Phi, psi and omega in degrees: 000129183273141171285161181298326177306326180271317184275338178047058171082013176275112189280134174272159187283324186266142175260093186240126175261125177283337174228134187291141169281164179297142177290157178307135178094343180278153173260110188283350176214164179152175177302130176272173182302327181274004178091356175276162177257140179261130180228129179266127182237125178276129179224171177243010182215042184302343181281349180290141189287339182295336176291333176293322175295316180297313183297325178292319178298319180294324177297321176298333179270004177086021183235125177269119177259131179247110179275135174246114188269138180238137174255007175230120185289353177280354187263324185297324179292310175305321178300317177293313181301324181280354180084013173281343178231161170257331175216162163223163181212090180204356193227158175262176189295322183298316176299318180299315182296317177306314182298307184304311182297314181296323186255005183053042178257174184226034178294150190226145175280143178237357176186137181281155172245282183208165172237144180246097184304137183272122185268151173254117185253153172214140174259348184252351178224145180270333181226157184298318184288357175279343179294126188278162174300131182085007179296167178242136180234125179274142178225155174299144182260359178284145191311309182296310180293325179297314177297319180295321180295323178295319182291330180289318182297325176294315179298327181276003177065032179259337174222167170236133179260133179302130181074004180093341178082162178200187185290000180246004185299147178232170178301335181289349178274355179287129173278098188294325183292330180261009185251150180274328185236166174266139178262135178244096176292126177221164174307134181306327178294343187255358185297316178290323180296332183272357186301322184294332187260001180231169179287328182191164178210143168278119186231125181296154188308314188293318182287331175292320178295316180295332178266009179057039178277113180275168178306331181293346180264001183270124178266336182197149173226150176293154177280116184295343182260008182273159177300325182293336179273348182303321181295347186255015173283131178276154188208158163282135184237143179225173170289152183301324183290341183255012185298335179252015182292121185298320182293320180291321178295322176299318180295320177295321178292330182294339177302333185262010171297134183310323179290324176290318177300315183300314181292322182293319181297322179294318184280322191254357179090178186267000184294332187278142176248111183293136184238145181239029176303131178288175187294321181296318179295314178301316184293325178292322181295311179306314180298319177306308181297319181294324178299316180295322182292316184290323177296317182293332185268354185276000000 
């Protein structure tokens, strides 16, 4: 099961829990017999070994972590909202904002994990400036990836978006007269397959890995420290009532323990940029995204 940083919001069809959530009426966390506290965290990649390192570090801090693995990205937020989990860690802020606005929920990020810069690949050009005027660039056509890809192309000075663009931009927002390339929206799973026939393509991490696209094929990446990348920072998420819970904040901070980071890099590759944005900054970014979504939908 791929984490959102790799799959970037591509939903898988089946809703299967690899680990059962607490049954109605059960309390999924609380003091254990040995005096430690048990916290259930929803993830989408519980089989990755870095979580074992994380779990051991949590145990050293007196916290027993129970991972609940999900194969459907639609499930972890409702499970958290309903109290079956105390935290989840599988999504970036844009995804969380979409969920909150759509479901009138108030889940909040309490600690950053990493951002995965979205790359522009090419099999036909070695440098960005080799892409010709009128060239074609394939991008994923699902709403979240599509807007992000357009912002990446604008940062690369290949297109211009009317009004500067935002996390809701679509191909109709491209100022074609002021842009160097034509945008070709395709299914995200087909971006790598289309590379031979286009000048370049935005390819999500998991599809790039499957297609054996190396770093040498990357012409451009979004700046992980830019404001445009902030909506795509992944985070530990809690219910609003628990945003100041000391145990949950400690668990979010544990992700940045050197041993956990080393293990995560080994499992997830070097593409992720670990971020330490605090809870207040993440929550302010989330509020901005939600305001944009509500304004667009009004």
